[in-house]
C-alpha positions as CSV (number, residue, x, y, z in Angstrom):
1,X,25.9,-11.9,7.6
2,X,26.6,-10.1,4.3
3,X,28.0,-6.7,4.3
4,X,25.6,-3.8,3.9
5,X,25.9,-1.6,0.9
6,X,26.3,2.2,1.3
7,X,22.7,2.7,0.1
8,X,21.4,0.1,2.6
9,X,23.3,1.8,5.4
10,X,21.8,5.1,4.4
11,X,18.3,3.6,4.3
12,X,18.9,2.1,7.8
13,X,20.1,5.5,9.1
14,X,17.1,7.3,7.8
15,X,14.8,4.6,9.1
16,X,16.3,5.2,12.6
17,X,15.2,8.9,12.1
18,X,11.6,7.6,11.8
19,X,11.3,8.7,8.1
20,X,8.7,7.0,6.0
21,X,9.4,5.4,2.6
22,X,8.4,8.4,0.6
23,X,10.5,10.7,2.8
24,X,13.5,8.5,2.5
25,X,13.0,8.3,-1.3
26,X,12.9,12.1,-1.4
27,X,16.1,12.5,0.7
28,X,18.0,9.9,-1.3
29,X,16.4,11.0,-4.6
30,X,15.4,7.5,-5.5
31,X,12.0,5.8,-6.1
32,X,9.9,4.6,-3.1
33,X,10.0,1.2,-4.7
34,X,13.8,1.2,-4.5
35,X,13.6,2.2,-0.8
36,X,11.2,-0.8,-0.2
37,X,13.7,-3.1,-2.0
38,X,16.6,-1.8,0.1
39,X,14.5,-2.5,3.2
40,X,13.7,-6.0,2.0
41,X,17.4,-6.6,1.4
42,X,18.3,-5.3,4.8
43,X,15.7,-7.6,6.5
44,X,17.1,-10.6,4.6
45,X,20.7,-9.8,5.4
46,X,20.0,-9.0,9.0
47,X,17.6,-11.9,9.6
48,X,14.7,-9.7,10.4
49,X,11.0,-10.3,9.5
50,X,9.6,-6.9,8.8
51,X,9.8,-3.1,9.0
52,X,9.0,-2.9,12.7
53,X,12.0,-5.2,13.5
54,X,14.1,-3.2,11.0
55,X,13.1,0.1,12.7
56,X,14.0,-1.3,16.2
57,X,17.3,-2.6,14.9
58,X,18.1,0.8,13.3
59,X,17.4,2.5,16.6
60,X,19.6,0.1,18.5
61,X,22.4,0.6,16.1
62,X,22.2,4.4,16.3
63,X,21.7,4.6,20.1
64,X,23.4,7.7,21.4
65,X,23.9,9.1,17.9
66,X,20.4,10.5,17.3
67,X,19.2,13.5,19.2
68,X,16.9,12.9,22.1
69,X,13.2,13.5,21.5
70,X,11.8,16.6,23.1
71,X,8.2,15.8,23.9
72,X,6.0,18.7,24.8
73,X,4.6,18.9,28.3
74,X,1.1,17.4,28.1
75,X,-0.2,20.0,30.5
76,X,1.5,23.0,28.8
77,X,-1.2,25.5,27.7
78,X,-4.0,23.6,29.4
79,X,-6.5,25.5,31.6
80,X,-5.9,24.7,35.3
81,X,-9.5,23.9,36.0
């Protein structure tokens, strides 16, 4: 496996945070096309076939690093009928 560049690692980290291409581009101050190219390169280097696999890989790599999701209670604010 080839070593990942700093920019590819940053795209991977932001992907783990569930950011979309345009959001990653805004954070990194690069073109959305460049983000897509970084993602393509990541998939090729890591042997992945698409964005879904890349997102799953990114989450596995950052396990325990990202804050836990705080899902709202589905019944909060609902009328008890």
